[in-house]
N, C-alpha and C positions, 0 to 999 in steps of 0.2 A: 504494500500500500504506500502511495506517495505521501510523504509527510507534508505538513503545512506549517506556516507561522500562524499561530492562533492567538487571538486577542479577545479578552473579556470586555464586553461593551455594555454600558448601562445608561448611556445618553449624557453623562457628565462631561465637563471639559477635560477632566483627567483621562477618561477613557477615549475621548476623541484624539487627544495627543498621543495616547498609546497606539491607537489605530494608525495614525500617521507614521509613527516610528516603525510600527510593525510592517507597514507597506514598503517603507524604504528597505527594511531588513529582508523582506521577502524578495525584493528585486535583487539585492546583493547575493542572496542564496539561490535565486532562480526557482523559487517555490511559490505555490499558491498562498493567498492570504485568506484565513478563515475568521470571520467575525462571529463571535458567540455571544448571544444575548440570553440572559437567564431571568425569567420572571419568577420572583419569589412569592408563593401564595400567601395571602393575608389570613391570619387566624380567623376562624369563623365568626367569633363575636365582633371582631373589628371589621370583617368583611360586610356584616349586616349593617354596620353603622357608617360604612364608607360612602363618601360623596360620589365615587366613581362606580358606575354599574359595570357588570361583566363585559358588556359590549365595548364600553369606553376603554376599559383596561386592556382588552385584546387589541383595540385599535392602536394604543400607544406601544404595546409590546411588539407589534409588527412594524410600526412606523420607525422606531429607533434604529433597528438594524438596516431597514430598507434605505433610509436617508443617509446613514453612515456609509453604506456600500456605494450608493450613488456618488457621494462626495469623494470617496477614495478612488473610484474608477475614473472620475473626472480628472483628478490630479495625478493619477498613476495608471494611465491607460494600458501600459505594458504589463501590469500585474493582474493575474487572475484572482478574482474576489468571489468568495462564496460566503453564505450566511447560514447560521443554524440557530434555532431557538429551543430553549429548554425551560422546564418548570422545576423548581426545587431550591434548595439552599445553594447560593452561588459558589461558596467555597468548595462544596462537594462536587458540584457539576463541573466546575472549571478544572479540578484535579482529574476528573474522568475524561474531559475533553482533551486534556494535555497528553493523554496516553498516545494519541496518534499525531502528535505535533513534534516539530523539530525544537520549538521552544514556545513558551507561553508568555504573553506580554500583557501587563496590567498597568493601570494608572495609579498614582498616589497624589494625595492632596497636600499642598503647601500650608504651613501654619503661619508663615510670615516671620520677619525679623530673625531672631536667633532661635526660634522655636523648632526649626527644622521642618520635617515633613511627616504627615500622618499616613502610614501605610494602610491602616485599617485592618479589621479582623479578617475580612475576606482575603486581602492580599497576604497577610501573614500566614493564614491557613494554607493558601495555595503554595507559598514558598516552602512551608514546613513539610507538606505532604506530597508535592508533585515530584515525580521521578525524572522530569525533564527540566532543563534550565528555565528559570523564570526571570523576566526582565521587568523592572519597575520603572515607569516613565513619569516625569513630572508634568503637571498641567501646562506649564509655561515652556515646555521643550519645543524648540524649533529646529528645523533641519540645519540652518546656518550656524546654530550654536555648536554643532559638532565639528565645525571646520575652523581652520586658522583664519585670522583676520586678513583682509585684502590690503592693498597698498595704502588705503585711507584709514586702516585700523578697524574696519567694520567686518564682523564675521560674514562669510559669503560661501554659498554652496559651490562657487566656482574655484575655491581654493582647496588644498589637500585637507584630509581629515586630521583632526587632532589625534594624539596617541591614544592607544588603548592601555589602560592601567590594570595590572593583575596583582591582587594581594595573595602572597604565597607563603605558607609555613613550610620551611625546608625540612622540618622534622617529619612532616606527613605530606610529601608531594604526591599529587594524584594526576594521572595521565588525562583523565576526562576534563578536569579543571584547566590544566595547562594547555591541552589541545584546543579547548574552546577559545581561550584567549589568543593563542597564536593564529587560529583560523580567523577570528574576528579582525585581527590586525592585518592579516593577508588580504582579506576581502576589501578592506578599506584602504589598502596600499599605504599603510602608515606604520609607525614604529610601535613597539610594545615596551612599556615600562613595567618592570617587575619589582614590586616593593616587598621587602622582607624586614619586618621589625623584630628586634631581638631584645631580650632582657637577661641579666646574669642569672644563673641557676640560684635557687633559694639558699644553698649553702655558701654562695658567694655574697648574696645580697644582704643577708641579715647579719648584723654585727661586724661587717667588714668595712674598714675605713676606706675613704676615697683613695683609689689607686689608679692613676692615669695609665700606667704601663699595663695593668690588668685589663682596663677598659679597652685600650687599643688592641690588645691581643684577642679579646673576645670579639671585637668588631672585625678584625681580619679573619677570624675563624668563621664568623657568620657570612662574610663576603665570599670566602672560599667555598663554603657549603652551597651557597646560592649559585655560584659559577658552575660547580660540579653538577647540580641538578639540571641546569639549563643547557649544558654543553650538548647533549644529544638532540635537544630541540632546535638548537641553532643549525644543526646539520640537516634536520628534517625540514626546516623552514628557512632556507638560505636567503630568501628575499625579504625576510622580516628583520628589520634592525631592532636589536634588543638592548635596552638600557637597564642595567642592574642597579637597584637602589637598596642599600641596607641602612636602617636607622634604629637608633636606640629608643625604646619607649613603646607607647601604645600603638598597635597595628591600626586600629580604627582611626586614630588621630592622623597618622601619616597617610593613610589611604584617602581620607576626606580631603586632606591638603593637596595630595597629588591629583585628585579628581578635578580640581579647579581648572586644570589645563588638559582635559581629556575629553574624548568623544564617548567613551564607555568605560565603566569600572566593573571589573570581574572579581567576584569573591566566591569562596566555596562554602558548602554546607554539608556536614556529616549526615549521610542518608540513613545511618543505622538508627534503629528505634531504641528508646529508653523506656523504662517501666511506665512513665507517665505520658508517653506519646512522643511525637517528633518535636524537634526544636531546631532553630536555625543558627544558634551560637551568638555570642555577644558581639563579635566583630561584624558579622553580617547584619545583625540587628542595628548596630550603631550606624553603619554606612547607609543602610536603607533610609534611616531617618535624617541623615545630615548631608550626604553627598548631593551635589546639585546637578549631576549628570545621570543618564540612565544607568541603572545598576543591574548586572546579570548575576544571579545567584545559581551556582552550578552544584547540584548534589553529587556527592562522591562517597566512596567507601571509607 
């Protein structure tokens, strides 16, 4: 079965921005775009008191994907667009719809100022339970924002893509995560910046006085480990320029900072289950709420 780039659509500005990003990604990948709209049934007591009758509700549930598809086809005539409608809890339906997708694309809402972004329960549920990569797109995302500024200093789709940024833990490198990032950079004909943040082991950190020589040795060790992990990938993707970045401190902080000059930020999520269910990890959670560019969360073992 031919996979698609699938986007969750609810009529909001966030989901419309996600649909636009997904259409551009579908073109890069040479895949169809699938717009999935989920109508969540209203509980019976509320349904009886609703100001919208069943016919009106059905009209809007059909209008949202139809108008979105028409708009995408108008702006991206070379992308095949299909629509699907479902009824149920959006988080569960989107996870199911992603099974036949190359990746799932969703929107996230800005909180403004220093508040970051609101991913929402549906987005977090999809990220935590989907076995395919999930991309979160901001409502304000524009195609030009992913490109370098032109001669006048204004971002333009006529200029090259900004780099792709990958957050990588060299202690647990995963081929699926690294491969996704290299492939994204290759399709965009741009460079890949790989960020690895490190901290001293607990037995060094606690009760150890400041030691510049030790700090430098640990930094060199981290850089060497990163170079070793990426060496075979440089051979597999010789056309992708790789910039290795090792920093001391919080991975989330350095990734959010690196995303200021990126077209896409890629992070991983451990796909293994825990007794209380799936989770996305604190680094992925932080960048989803604070990075200003589209964020791809790739599940891995």
